[in-house]
Every structure is written in C-alpha cells, then in structure tokens.
PDB file with SEQRES, HELIX, SHEET and CRYST1 records, atoms N, CA, C and O in Angstrom:
SEQRES   1 A   82  MET LYS VAL GLU ILE ILE SER PRO GLU THR VAL LEU TYR          
SEQRES   2 A   82  LYS GLY GLU ALA ILE LEU VAL ARG VAL PRO GLY THR SER          
SEQRES   3 A   82  GLY SER PHE GLU ILE LEU ASN ARG HIS SER PRO ILE VAL          
SEQRES   4 A   82  SER THR LEU SER ALA GLY GLU ILE LYS VAL LYS GLU SER          
SEQRES   5 A   82  ALA GLN SER SER HIS THR PHE ARG ILE THR GLY GLY ALA          
SEQRES   6 A   82  VAL GLU PHE SER GLY ASN LEU VAL SER ILE ALA VAL HIS          
SEQRES   7 A   82  GLY LEU LYS LYS                                              
SHEET    1 AA1 5 VAL A  11  GLU A  16  0                                        
SHEET    2 AA1 5 LYS A   2  ILE A   6 -1                                        
SHEET    3 AA1 5 LEU A  72  LEU A  80  1                                        
SHEET    4 AA1 5 SER A  56  SER A  69 -1                                        
SHEET    5 AA1 5 ILE A  38  LEU A  42 -1                                        
SHEET    1 AA2 4 GLY A  27  LEU A  32  0                                        
SHEET    2 AA2 4 LEU A  19  GLY A  24 -1                                        
SHEET    3 AA2 4 GLY A  45  LYS A  50 -1                                        
SHEET    4 AA2 4 SER A  56  SER A  69 -1                                        
CRYST1    1.000    1.000    1.000  90.00  90.00  90.00 P 1           1          
ATOM      1  N   MET A   1       9.721  -1.009   7.757  1.00  0.00           N  
ATOM      2  CA  MET A   1       9.838  -0.513   6.403  1.00  0.00           C  
ATOM      3  C   MET A   1       9.055   0.789   6.292  1.00  0.00           C  
ATOM      4  O   MET A   1       8.132   1.034   7.069  1.00  0.00           O  
ATOM      5  N   LYS A   2       9.421   1.608   5.341  1.00  0.00           N  
ATOM      6  CA  LYS A   2       8.745   2.885   5.122  1.00  0.00           C  
ATOM      7  C   LYS A   2       7.631   2.691   4.103  1.00  0.00           C  
ATOM      8  O   LYS A   2       7.746   1.890   3.175  1.00  0.00           O  
ATOM      9  N   VAL A   3       6.543   3.448   4.298  1.00  0.00           N  
ATOM     10  CA  VAL A   3       5.384   3.353   3.414  1.00  0.00           C  
ATOM     11  C   VAL A   3       4.938   4.751   3.023  1.00  0.00           C  
ATOM     12  O   VAL A   3       4.829   5.638   3.869  1.00  0.00           O  
ATOM     13  N   GLU A   4       4.679   4.940   1.737  1.00  0.00           N  
ATOM     14  CA  GLU A   4       4.117   6.184   1.227  1.00  0.00           C  
ATOM     15  C   GLU A   4       2.940   5.840   0.325  1.00  0.00           C  
ATOM     16  O   GLU A   4       3.071   5.045  -0.605  1.00  0.00           O  
ATOM     17  N   ILE A   5       1.793   6.444   0.606  1.00  0.00           N  
ATOM     18  CA  ILE A   5       0.608   6.268  -0.232  1.00  0.00           C  
ATOM     19  C   ILE A   5       0.189   7.650  -0.694  1.00  0.00           C  
ATOM     20  O   ILE A   5      -0.090   8.527   0.124  1.00  0.00           O  
ATOM     21  N   ILE A   6       0.143   7.846  -2.018  1.00  0.00           N  
ATOM     22  CA  ILE A   6      -0.218   9.146  -2.561  1.00  0.00           C  
ATOM     23  C   ILE A   6      -1.355   9.016  -3.563  1.00  0.00           C  
ATOM     24  O   ILE A   6      -1.526   7.977  -4.201  1.00  0.00           O  
ATOM     25  N   SER A   7      -2.125  10.081  -3.691  1.00  0.00           N  
ATOM     26  CA  SER A   7      -3.141  10.207  -4.729  1.00  0.00           C  
ATOM     27  C   SER A   7      -2.799  11.473  -5.506  1.00  0.00           C  
ATOM     28  O   SER A   7      -1.911  12.218  -5.089  1.00  0.00           O  
ATOM     29  N   PRO A   8      -3.468  11.738  -6.610  1.00  0.00           N  
ATOM     30  CA  PRO A   8      -3.178  12.982  -7.334  1.00  0.00           C  
ATOM     31  C   PRO A   8      -3.422  14.236  -6.482  1.00  0.00           C  
ATOM     32  O   PRO A   8      -2.836  15.289  -6.736  1.00  0.00           O  
ATOM     33  N   GLU A   9      -4.281  14.114  -5.484  1.00  0.00           N  
ATOM     34  CA  GLU A   9      -4.643  15.270  -4.672  1.00  0.00           C  
ATOM     35  C   GLU A   9      -3.761  15.474  -3.441  1.00  0.00           C  
ATOM     36  O   GLU A   9      -3.517  16.614  -3.048  1.00  0.00           O  
ATOM     37  N   THR A  10      -3.269  14.373  -2.815  1.00  0.00           N  
ATOM     38  CA  THR A  10      -2.622  14.516  -1.520  1.00  0.00           C  
ATOM     39  C   THR A  10      -1.782  13.296  -1.145  1.00  0.00           C  
ATOM     40  O   THR A  10      -1.853  12.254  -1.796  1.00  0.00           O  
ATOM     41  N   VAL A  11      -1.003  13.441  -0.105  1.00  0.00           N  
ATOM     42  CA  VAL A  11      -0.308  12.312   0.515  1.00  0.00           C  
ATOM     43  C   VAL A  11      -1.294  11.711   1.520  1.00  0.00           C  
ATOM     44  O   VAL A  11      -1.706  12.386   2.463  1.00  0.00           O  
ATOM     45  N   LEU A  12      -1.669  10.450   1.322  1.00  0.00           N  
ATOM     46  CA  LEU A  12      -2.642   9.799   2.192  1.00  0.00           C  
ATOM     47  C   LEU A  12      -1.992   9.211   3.437  1.00  0.00           C  
ATOM     48  O   LEU A  12      -2.588   9.195   4.513  1.00  0.00           O  
ATOM     49  N   TYR A  13      -0.766   8.731   3.279  1.00  0.00           N  
ATOM     50  CA  TYR A  13      -0.082   8.109   4.409  1.00  0.00           C  
ATOM     51  C   TYR A  13       1.416   8.167   4.164  1.00  0.00           C  
ATOM     52  O   TYR A  13       1.885   7.969   3.043  1.00  0.00           O  
ATOM     53  N   LYS A  14       2.158   8.440   5.226  1.00  0.00           N  
ATOM     54  CA  LYS A  14       3.620   8.389   5.167  1.00  0.00           C  
ATOM     55  C   LYS A  14       4.088   7.985   6.557  1.00  0.00           C  
ATOM     56  O   LYS A  14       3.869   8.716   7.523  1.00  0.00           O  
ATOM     57  N   GLY A  15       4.735   6.819   6.665  1.00  0.00           N  
ATOM     58  CA  GLY A  15       5.188   6.359   7.962  1.00  0.00           C  
ATOM     59  C   GLY A  15       5.825   4.991   7.893  1.00  0.00           C  
ATOM     60  O   GLY A  15       6.164   4.497   6.817  1.00  0.00           O  
ATOM     61  N   GLU A  16       5.984   4.386   9.053  1.00  0.00           N  
ATOM     62  CA  GLU A  16       6.593   3.064   9.188  1.00  0.00           C  
ATOM     63  C   GLU A  16       5.503   2.008   9.358  1.00  0.00           C  
ATOM     64  O   GLU A  16       4.451   2.286   9.934  1.00  0.00           O  
ATOM     65  N   ALA A  17       5.752   0.803   8.860  1.00  0.00           N  
ATOM     66  CA  ALA A  17       4.793  -0.292   8.987  1.00  0.00           C  
ATOM     67  C   ALA A  17       5.520  -1.628   9.092  1.00  0.00           C  
ATOM     68  O   ALA A  17       6.674  -1.764   8.686  1.00  0.00           O  
ATOM     69  N   ILE A  18       4.807  -2.615   9.651  1.00  0.00           N  
ATOM     70  CA  ILE A  18       5.359  -3.971   9.717  1.00  0.00           C  
ATOM     71  C   ILE A  18       4.759  -4.854   8.619  1.00  0.00           C  
ATOM     72  O   ILE A  18       5.291  -5.921   8.316  1.00  0.00           O  
ATOM     73  N   LEU A  19       3.631  -4.396   8.017  1.00  0.00           N  
ATOM     74  CA  LEU A  19       2.952  -5.167   6.969  1.00  0.00           C  
ATOM     75  C   LEU A  19       2.079  -4.233   6.155  1.00  0.00           C  
ATOM     76  O   LEU A  19       1.462  -3.315   6.694  1.00  0.00           O  
ATOM     77  N   VAL A  20       2.032  -4.473   4.847  1.00  0.00           N  
ATOM     78  CA  VAL A  20       1.120  -3.752   3.959  1.00  0.00           C  
ATOM     79  C   VAL A  20       0.415  -4.787   3.101  1.00  0.00           C  
ATOM     80  O   VAL A  20       1.065  -5.607   2.452  1.00  0.00           O  
ATOM     81  N   ARG A  21      -0.925  -4.753   3.093  1.00  0.00           N  
ATOM     82  CA  ARG A  21      -1.719  -5.652   2.245  1.00  0.00           C  
ATOM     83  C   ARG A  21      -2.371  -4.804   1.152  1.00  0.00           C  
ATOM     84  O   ARG A  21      -2.999  -3.785   1.440  1.00  0.00           O  
ATOM     85  N   VAL A  22      -2.217  -5.234  -0.105  1.00  0.00           N  
ATOM     86  CA  VAL A  22      -2.748  -4.477  -1.238  1.00  0.00           C  
ATOM     87  C   VAL A  22      -3.593  -5.380  -2.141  1.00  0.00           C  
ATOM     88  O   VAL A  22      -3.383  -6.592  -2.182  1.00  0.00           O  
ATOM     89  N   PRO A  23      -4.555  -4.782  -2.871  1.00  0.00           N  
ATOM     90  CA  PRO A  23      -5.401  -5.548  -3.791  1.00  0.00           C  
ATOM     91  C   PRO A  23      -4.783  -5.624  -5.194  1.00  0.00           C  
ATOM     92  O   PRO A  23      -5.186  -4.878  -6.087  1.00  0.00           O  
ATOM     93  N   GLY A  24      -3.829  -6.501  -5.389  1.00  0.00           N  
ATOM     94  CA  GLY A  24      -3.209  -6.666  -6.708  1.00  0.00           C  
ATOM     95  C   GLY A  24      -4.231  -7.101  -7.745  1.00  0.00           C  
ATOM     96  O   GLY A  24      -5.233  -7.728  -7.402  1.00  0.00           O  
ATOM     97  N   THR A  25      -3.991  -6.778  -8.998  1.00  0.00           N  
ATOM     98  CA  THR A  25      -4.946  -7.142 -10.045  1.00  0.00           C  
ATOM     99  C   THR A  25      -5.038  -8.657 -10.239  1.00  0.00           C  
ATOM    100  O   THR A  25      -6.030  -9.148 -10.778  1.00  0.00           O  
ATOM    101  N   SER A  26      -4.019  -9.401  -9.808  1.00  0.00           N  
ATOM    102  CA  SER A  26      -4.074 -10.871  -9.879  1.00  0.00           C  
ATOM    103  C   SER A  26      -4.414 -11.486  -8.527  1.00  0.00           C  
ATOM    104  O   SER A  26      -4.358 -12.704  -8.359  1.00  0.00           O  
ATOM    105  N   GLY A  27      -4.768 -10.639  -7.565  1.00  0.00           N  
ATOM    106  CA  GLY A  27      -5.128 -11.121  -6.231  1.00  0.00           C  
ATOM    107  C   GLY A  27      -4.422 -10.318  -5.156  1.00  0.00           C  
ATOM    108  O   GLY A  27      -3.362  -9.738  -5.392  1.00  0.00           O  
ATOM    109  N   SER A  28      -5.008 -10.290  -3.993  1.00  0.00           N  
ATOM    110  CA  SER A  28      -4.470  -9.557  -2.857  1.00  0.00           C  
ATOM    111  C   SER A  28      -3.156 -10.195  -2.404  1.00  0.00           C  
ATOM    112  O   SER A  28      -3.004 -11.415  -2.443  1.00  0.00           O  
ATOM    113  N   PHE A  29      -2.200  -9.348  -1.971  1.00  0.00           N  
ATOM    114  CA  PHE A  29      -0.948  -9.884  -1.439  1.00  0.00           C  
ATOM    115  C   PHE A  29      -0.398  -8.956  -0.368  1.00  0.00           C  
ATOM    116  O   PHE A  29      -0.797  -7.796  -0.266  1.00  0.00           O  
ATOM    117  N   GLU A  30       0.525  -9.486   0.431  1.00  0.00           N  
ATOM    118  CA  GLU A  30       1.117  -8.746   1.534  1.00  0.00           C  
ATOM    119  C   GLU A  30       2.600  -8.496   1.281  1.00  0.00           C  
ATOM    120  O   GLU A  30       3.292  -9.309   0.668  1.00  0.00           O  
ATOM    121  N   ILE A  31       3.059  -7.364   1.764  1.00  0.00           N  
ATOM    122  CA  ILE A  31       4.473  -7.004   1.707  1.00  0.00           C  
ATOM    123  C   ILE A  31       4.958  -6.873   3.142  1.00  0.00           C  
ATOM    124  O   ILE A  31       4.371  -6.151   3.948  1.00  0.00           O  
ATOM    125  N   LEU A  32       6.029  -7.577   3.446  1.00  0.00           N  
ATOM    126  CA  LEU A  32       6.642  -7.526   4.776  1.00  0.00           C  
ATOM    127  C   LEU A  32       8.021  -6.884   4.674  1.00  0.00           C  
ATOM    128  O   LEU A  32       8.548  -6.699   3.577  1.00  0.00           O  
ATOM    129  N   ASN A  33       8.595  -6.550   5.808  1.00  0.00           N  
ATOM    130  CA  ASN A  33       9.932  -5.985   5.873  1.00  0.00           C  
ATOM    131  C   ASN A  33      10.910  -6.846   5.070  1.00  0.00           C  
ATOM    132  O   ASN A  33      10.906  -8.071   5.185  1.00  0.00           O  
ATOM    133  N   ARG A  34      11.737  -6.203   4.267  1.00  0.00           N  
ATOM    134  CA  ARG A  34      12.760  -6.848   3.441  1.00  0.00           C  
ATOM    135  C   ARG A  34      12.203  -7.818   2.382  1.00  0.00           C  
ATOM    136  O   ARG A  34      12.871  -8.776   1.994  1.00  0.00           O  
ATOM    137  N   HIS A  35      10.990  -7.556   1.931  1.00  0.00           N  
ATOM    138  CA  HIS A  35      10.366  -8.330   0.850  1.00  0.00           C  
ATOM    139  C   HIS A  35      11.207  -8.184  -0.416  1.00  0.00           C  
ATOM    140  O   HIS A  35      11.934  -7.202  -0.566  1.00  0.00           O  
ATOM    141  N   SER A  36      11.117  -9.130  -1.303  1.00  0.00           N  
ATOM    142  CA  SER A  36      11.783  -9.011  -2.607  1.00  0.00           C  
ATOM    143  C   SER A  36      11.193  -7.827  -3.370  1.00  0.00           C  
ATOM    144  O   SER A  36      10.011  -7.521  -3.214  1.00  0.00           O  
ATOM    145  N   PRO A  37      12.001  -7.159  -4.190  1.00  0.00           N  
ATOM    146  CA  PRO A  37      11.466  -6.042  -4.979  1.00  0.00           C  
ATOM    147  C   PRO A  37      10.292  -6.499  -5.843  1.00  0.00           C  
ATOM    148  O   PRO A  37      10.292  -7.607  -6.378  1.00  0.00           O  
ATOM    149  N   ILE A  38       9.293  -5.624  -5.971  1.00  0.00           N  
ATOM    150  CA  ILE A  38       8.094  -5.961  -6.739  1.00  0.00           C  
ATOM    151  C   ILE A  38       7.470  -4.688  -7.286  1.00  0.00           C  
ATOM    152  O   ILE A  38       7.562  -3.625  -6.672  1.00  0.00           O  
ATOM    153  N   VAL A  39       6.837  -4.804  -8.440  1.00  0.00           N  
ATOM    154  CA  VAL A  39       6.015  -3.752  -9.028  1.00  0.00           C  
ATOM    155  C   VAL A  39       4.728  -4.422  -9.464  1.00  0.00           C  
ATOM    156  O   VAL A  39       4.760  -5.473 -10.103  1.00  0.00           O  
ATOM    157  N   SER A  40       3.578  -3.815  -9.118  1.00  0.00           N  
ATOM    158  CA  SER A  40       2.295  -4.421  -9.471  1.00  0.00           C  
ATOM    159  C   SER A  40       1.234  -3.345  -9.645  1.00  0.00           C  
ATOM    160  O   SER A  40       1.289  -2.290  -9.014  1.00  0.00           O  
ATOM    161  N   THR A  41       0.275  -3.627 -10.504  1.00  0.00           N  
ATOM    162  CA  THR A  41      -0.901  -2.773 -10.597  1.00  0.00           C  
ATOM    163  C   THR A  41      -1.898  -3.208  -9.524  1.00  0.00           C  
ATOM    164  O   THR A  41      -1.885  -4.351  -9.068  1.00  0.00           O  
ATOM    165  N   LEU A  42      -2.753  -2.278  -9.137  1.00  0.00           N  
ATOM    166  CA  LEU A  42      -3.748  -2.542  -8.102  1.00  0.00           C  
ATOM    167  C   LEU A  42      -5.154  -2.374  -8.663  1.00  0.00           C  
ATOM    168  O   LEU A  42      -5.409  -1.499  -9.491  1.00  0.00           O  
ATOM    169  N   SER A  43      -6.055  -3.222  -8.199  1.00  0.00           N  
ATOM    170  CA  SER A  43      -7.457  -3.104  -8.571  1.00  0.00           C  
ATOM    171  C   SER A  43      -8.209  -2.435  -7.429  1.00  0.00           C  
ATOM    172  O   SER A  43      -7.627  -2.105  -6.396  1.00  0.00           O  
ATOM    173  N   ALA A  44      -9.495  -2.242  -7.624  1.00  0.00           N  
ATOM    174  CA  ALA A  44     -10.327  -1.664  -6.567  1.00  0.00           C  
ATOM    175  C   ALA A  44     -10.313  -2.589  -5.356  1.00  0.00           C  
ATOM    176  O   ALA A  44     -10.378  -3.810  -5.497  1.00  0.00           O  
ATOM    177  N   GLY A  45     -10.227  -2.005  -4.173  1.00  0.00           N  
ATOM    178  CA  GLY A  45     -10.202  -2.796  -2.951  1.00  0.00           C  
ATOM    179  C   GLY A  45      -9.634  -1.997  -1.805  1.00  0.00           C  
ATOM    180  O   GLY A  45      -9.701  -0.768  -1.792  1.00  0.00           O  
ATOM    181  N   GLU A  46      -9.067  -2.711  -0.830  1.00  0.00           N  
ATOM    182  CA  GLU A  46      -8.550  -2.065   0.363  1.00  0.00           C  
ATOM    183  C   GLU A  46      -7.046  -2.250   0.522  1.00  0.00           C  
ATOM    184  O   GLU A  46      -6.509  -3.337   0.309  1.00  0.00           O  
ATOM    185  N   ILE A  47      -6.387  -1.173   0.897  1.00  0.00           N  
ATOM    186  CA  ILE A  47      -4.993  -1.223   1.314  1.00  0.00           C  
ATOM    187  C   ILE A  47      -5.007  -1.204   2.836  1.00  0.00           C  
ATOM    188  O   ILE A  47      -5.648  -0.347   3.444  1.00  0.00           O  
ATOM    189  N   LYS A  48      -4.300  -2.146   3.449  1.00  0.00           N  
ATOM    190  CA  LYS A  48      -4.186  -2.162   4.903  1.00  0.00           C  
ATOM    191  C   LYS A  48      -2.725  -1.944   5.266  1.00  0.00           C  
ATOM    192  O   LYS A  48      -1.844  -2.671   4.807  1.00  0.00           O  
ATOM    193  N   VAL A  49      -2.479  -0.939   6.092  1.00  0.00           N  
ATOM    194  CA  VAL A  49      -1.140  -0.635   6.582  1.00  0.00           C  
ATOM    195  C   VAL A  49      -1.136  -0.953   8.069  1.00  0.00           C  
ATOM    196  O   VAL A  49      -1.827  -0.302   8.852  1.00  0.00           O  
ATOM    197  N   LYS A  50      -0.357  -1.951   8.454  1.00  0.00           N  
ATOM    198  CA  LYS A  50      -0.280  -2.354   9.861  1.00  0.00           C  
ATOM    199  C   LYS A  50       1.001  -1.786  10.456  1.00  0.00           C  
ATOM    200  O   LYS A  50       2.105  -2.199  10.098  1.00  0.00           O  
ATOM    201  N   GLU A  51       0.837  -0.828  11.375  1.00  0.00           N  
ATOM    202  CA  GLU A  51       1.990  -0.192  12.010  1.00  0.00           C  
ATOM    203  C   GLU A  51       2.541  -1.034  13.161  1.00  0.00           C  
ATOM    204  O   GLU A  51       3.746  -1.048  13.411  1.00  0.00           O  
ATOM    205  N   SER A  52       1.647  -1.731  13.853  1.00  0.00           N  
ATOM    206  CA  SER A  52       2.029  -2.591  14.980  1.00  0.00           C  
ATOM    207  C   SER A  52       0.898  -3.591  15.189  1.00  0.00           C  
ATOM    208  O   SER A  52      -0.083  -3.583  14.445  1.00  0.00           O  
ATOM    209  N   ALA A  53       1.026  -4.445  16.187  1.00  0.00           N  
ATOM    210  CA  ALA A  53      -0.020  -5.424  16.472  1.00  0.00           C  
ATOM    211  C   ALA A  53      -1.336  -4.746  16.834  1.00  0.00           C  
ATOM    212  O   ALA A  53      -2.401  -5.334  16.646  1.00  0.00           O  
ATOM    213  N   GLN A  54      -1.283  -3.519  17.351  1.00  0.00           N  
ATOM    214  CA  GLN A  54      -2.486  -2.827  17.805  1.00  0.00           C  
ATOM    215  C   GLN A  54      -2.927  -1.683  16.888  1.00  0.00           C  
ATOM    216  O   GLN A  54      -4.026  -1.159  17.068  1.00  0.00           O  
ATOM    217  N   SER A  55      -2.127  -1.288  15.936  1.00  0.00           N  
ATOM    218  CA  SER A  55      -2.422  -0.102  15.135  1.00  0.00           C  
ATOM    219  C   SER A  55      -2.368  -0.399  13.637  1.00  0.00           C  
ATOM    220  O   SER A  55      -1.377  -0.924  13.129  1.00  0.00           O  
ATOM    221  N   SER A  56      -3.461  -0.050  12.937  1.00  0.00           N  
ATOM    222  CA  SER A  56      -3.480  -0.204  11.486  1.00  0.00           C  
ATOM    223  C   SER A  56      -4.371   0.865  10.858  1.00  0.00           C  
ATOM    224  O   SER A  56      -5.200   1.480  11.529  1.00  0.00           O  
ATOM    225  N   HIS A  57      -4.181   1.071   9.557  1.00  0.00           N  
ATOM    226  CA  HIS A  57      -4.974   2.027   8.784  1.00  0.00           C  
ATOM    227  C   HIS A  57      -5.469   1.309   7.534  1.00  0.00           C  
ATOM    228  O   HIS A  57      -4.765   0.471   6.970  1.00  0.00           O  
ATOM    229  N   THR A  58      -6.678   1.640   7.106  1.00  0.00           N  
ATOM    230  CA  THR A  58      -7.253   1.039   5.912  1.00  0.00           C  
ATOM    231  C   THR A  58      -7.672   2.132   4.944  1.00  0.00           C  
ATOM    232  O   THR A  58      -8.278   3.128   5.339  1.00  0.00           O  
ATOM    233  N   PHE A  59      -7.343   1.937   3.669  1.00  0.00           N  
ATOM    234  CA  PHE A  59      -7.702   2.881   2.614  1.00  0.00           C  
ATOM    235  C   PHE A  59      -8.433   2.109   1.520  1.00  0.00           C  
ATOM    236  O   PHE A  59      -7.900   1.135   0.989  1.00  0.00           O  
ATOM    237  N   ARG A  60      -9.639   2.534   1.182  1.00  0.00           N  
ATOM    238  CA  ARG A  60     -10.400   1.907   0.097  1.00  0.00           C  
ATOM    239  C   ARG A  60     -10.088   2.667  -1.188  1.00  0.00           C  
ATOM    240  O   ARG A  60     -10.290   3.879  -1.266  1.00  0.00           O  
ATOM    241  N   ILE A  61      -9.594   1.943  -2.197  1.00  0.00           N  
ATOM    242  CA  ILE A  61      -9.136   2.592  -3.426  1.00  0.00           C  
ATOM    243  C   ILE A  61      -9.887   2.070  -4.644  1.00  0.00           C  
ATOM    244  O   ILE A  61     -10.531   1.022  -4.596  1.00  0.00           O  
ATOM    245  N   THR A  62      -9.791   2.825  -5.737  1.00  0.00           N  
ATOM    246  CA  THR A  62     -10.398   2.397  -6.996  1.00  0.00           C  
ATOM    247  C   THR A  62      -9.373   1.769  -7.936  1.00  0.00           C  
ATOM    248  O   THR A  62      -9.746   1.172  -8.946  1.00  0.00           O  
ATOM    249  N   GLY A  63      -8.083   1.898  -7.613  1.00  0.00           N  
ATOM    250  CA  GLY A  63      -7.024   1.316  -8.435  1.00  0.00           C  
ATOM    251  C   GLY A  63      -5.725   2.068  -8.223  1.00  0.00           C  
ATOM    252  O   GLY A  63      -5.693   3.087  -7.532  1.00  0.00           O  
ATOM    253  N   GLY A  64      -4.648   1.561  -8.822  1.00  0.00           N  
ATOM    254  CA  GLY A  64      -3.366   2.227  -8.690  1.00  0.00           C  
ATOM    255  C   GLY A  64      -2.207   1.309  -9.003  1.00  0.00           C  
ATOM    256  O   GLY A  64      -2.334   0.367  -9.785  1.00  0.00           O  
ATOM    257  N   ALA A  65      -1.062   1.597  -8.376  1.00  0.00           N  
ATOM    258  CA  ALA A  65       0.150   0.800  -8.580  1.00  0.00           C  
ATOM    259  C   ALA A  65       0.975   0.820  -7.308  1.00  0.00           C  
ATOM    260  O   ALA A  65       0.917   1.770  -6.528  1.00  0.00           O  
ATOM    261  N   VAL A  66       1.757  -0.259  -7.103  1.00  0.00           N  
ATOM    262  CA  VAL A  66       2.629  -0.365  -5.941  1.00  0.00           C  
ATOM    263  C   VAL A  66       4.021  -0.771  -6.400  1.00  0.00           C  
ATOM    264  O   VAL A  66       4.178  -1.559  -7.333  1.00  0.00           O  
ATOM    265  N   GLU A  67       5.029  -0.221  -5.730  1.00  0.00           N  
ATOM    266  CA  GLU A  67       6.415  -0.623  -5.962  1.00  0.00           C  
ATOM    267  C   GLU A  67       7.070  -0.812  -4.600  1.00  0.00           C  
ATOM    268  O   GLU A  67       6.889   0.001  -3.694  1.00  0.00           O  
ATOM    269  N   PHE A  68       7.835  -1.898  -4.465  1.00  0.00           N  
ATOM    270  CA  PHE A  68       8.617  -2.116  -3.247  1.00  0.00           C  
ATOM    271  C   PHE A  68      10.060  -2.314  -3.654  1.00  0.00           C  
ATOM    272  O   PHE A  68      10.383  -3.187  -4.459  1.00  0.00           O  
ATOM    273  N   SER A  69      10.935  -1.478  -3.078  1.00  0.00           N  
ATOM    274  CA  SER A  69      12.361  -1.569  -3.362  1.00  0.00           C  
ATOM    275  C   SER A  69      13.101  -0.828  -2.255  1.00  0.00           C  
ATOM    276  O   SER A  69      12.653   0.230  -1.811  1.00  0.00           O  
ATOM    277  N   GLY A  70      14.222  -1.370  -1.810  1.00  0.00           N  
ATOM    278  CA  GLY A  70      15.021  -0.707  -0.799  1.00  0.00           C  
ATOM    279  C   GLY A  70      14.288  -0.497   0.510  1.00  0.00           C  
ATOM    280  O   GLY A  70      14.527   0.488   1.209  1.00  0.00           O  
ATOM    281  N   ASN A  71      13.401  -1.412   0.846  1.00  0.00           N  
ATOM    282  CA  ASN A  71      12.587  -1.374   2.073  1.00  0.00           C  
ATOM    283  C   ASN A  71      11.643  -0.170   2.121  1.00  0.00           C  
ATOM    284  O   ASN A  71      11.294   0.311   3.199  1.00  0.00           O  
ATOM    285  N   LEU A  72      11.229   0.316   0.932  1.00  0.00           N  
ATOM    286  CA  LEU A  72      10.251   1.392   0.798  1.00  0.00           C  
ATOM    287  C   LEU A  72       9.086   0.908  -0.051  1.00  0.00           C  
ATOM    288  O   LEU A  72       9.277   0.464  -1.183  1.00  0.00           O  
ATOM    289  N   VAL A  73       7.870   0.994   0.501  1.00  0.00           N  
ATOM    290  CA  VAL A  73       6.647   0.682  -0.245  1.00  0.00           C  
ATOM    291  C   VAL A  73       6.088   2.000  -0.764  1.00  0.00           C  
ATOM    292  O   VAL A  73       5.722   2.869   0.028  1.00  0.00           O  
ATOM    293  N   SER A  74       6.016   2.158  -2.071  1.00  0.00           N  
ATOM    294  CA  SER A  74       5.452   3.357  -2.697  1.00  0.00           C  
ATOM    295  C   SER A  74       4.168   2.955  -3.405  1.00  0.00           C  
ATOM    296  O   SER A  74       4.178   2.088  -4.278  1.00  0.00           O  
ATOM    297  N   ILE A  75       3.063   3.588  -3.026  1.00  0.00           N  
ATOM    298  CA  ILE A  75       1.760   3.265  -3.619  1.00  0.00           C  
ATOM    299  C   ILE A  75       1.150   4.537  -4.178  1.00  0.00           C  
ATOM    300  O   ILE A  75       1.010   5.535  -3.471  1.00  0.00           O  
ATOM    301  N   ALA A  76       0.789   4.494  -5.451  1.00  0.00           N  
ATOM    302  CA  ALA A  76       0.066   5.606  -6.089  1.00  0.00           C  
ATOM    303  C   ALA A  76      -1.334   5.106  -6.396  1.00  0.00           C  
ATOM    304  O   ALA A  76      -1.502   4.080  -7.056  1.00  0.00           O  
ATOM    305  N   VAL A  77      -2.331   5.825  -5.921  1.00  0.00           N  
ATOM    306  CA  VAL A  77      -3.721   5.391  -6.125  1.00  0.00           C  
ATOM    307  C   VAL A  77      -4.454   6.371  -7.035  1.00  0.00           C  
ATOM    308  O   VAL A  77      -4.169   7.569  -7.040  1.00  0.00           O  
ATOM    309  N   HIS A  78      -5.417   5.832  -7.816  1.00  0.00           N  
ATOM    310  CA  HIS A  78      -6.222   6.659  -8.713  1.00  0.00           C  
ATOM    311  C   HIS A  78      -7.249   7.465  -7.953  1.00  0.00           C  
ATOM    312  O   HIS A  78      -7.468   8.641  -8.243  1.00  0.00           O  
ATOM    313  N   GLY A  79      -7.874   6.838  -6.985  1.00  0.00           N  
ATOM    314  CA  GLY A  79      -8.934   7.501  -6.242  1.00  0.00           C  
ATOM    315  C   GLY A  79      -9.316   6.695  -5.029  1.00  0.00           C  
ATOM    316  O   GLY A  79      -8.934   5.534  -4.881  1.00  0.00           O  
ATOM    317  N   LEU A  80     -10.071   7.327  -4.169  1.00  0.00           N  
ATOM    318  CA  LEU A  80     -10.528   6.678  -2.939  1.00  0.00           C  
ATOM    319  C   LEU A  80     -12.015   6.363  -3.031  1.00  0.00           C  
ATOM    320  O   LEU A  80     -12.784   7.114  -3.630  1.00  0.00           O  
ATOM    321  N   LYS A  81     -12.407   5.249  -2.434  1.00  0.00           N  
ATOM    322  CA  LYS A  81     -13.818   4.911  -2.307  1.00  0.00           C  
ATOM    323  C   LYS A  81     -14.290   5.389  -0.952  1.00  0.00           C  
ATOM    324  O   LYS A  81     -13.523   5.403   0.010  1.00  0.00           O  
ATOM    325  N   LYS A  82     -15.535   5.775  -0.875  1.00  0.00           N  
ATOM    326  CA  LYS A  82     -16.091   6.180   0.418  1.00  0.00           C  
ATOM    327  C   LYS A  82     -16.883   5.070   1.018  1.00  0.00           C  
ATOM    328  O   LYS A  82     -17.431   5.222   2.110  1.00  0.00           O  
TER     329      LYS A  82                                                      
END                                                                             
C-alpha cells in the first residue's frame, strides 16, 4: 500500500509499506494492505511505517488525522515531537 505523511512544513514520508501503526484518539491501531476505508483523528504518539520485515520508520507526532482509502494511507500531522 502507498503511504504519505505530511506536515504543514514538509512531506515527512512517501513510499510503500506493509503496515502502518498510528496513535488514534480512541487508541492505537494498525492499517494493513487492503484495510477497510477509515478516517480517524490522531493523538500525540508515534506513527510506525513498516516497509518490510527488516525496515521501518518512526515519527513522533503531537496530533493529526489519518485517512485510508483505495490502498492509500494519507496522514496529516500537526507537529513533530523531538
């Protein structure tokens, strides 16, 4: 599936992944290939993008929103935590 993570300042990530874990406001959840369409707000926490069994990226965020539709995960974040 395709993944795009953007902030007001820049594109943080754009690529393919086998799994995306996000900090939903009602609890953390994972999105896999061909997941049902979903829209959710995100709370402060970590987004994990797993490209393969050996490769992943982690982004610490302060909040945002996620949409999954048509095998595309679109994530807009408010800000990054250091």
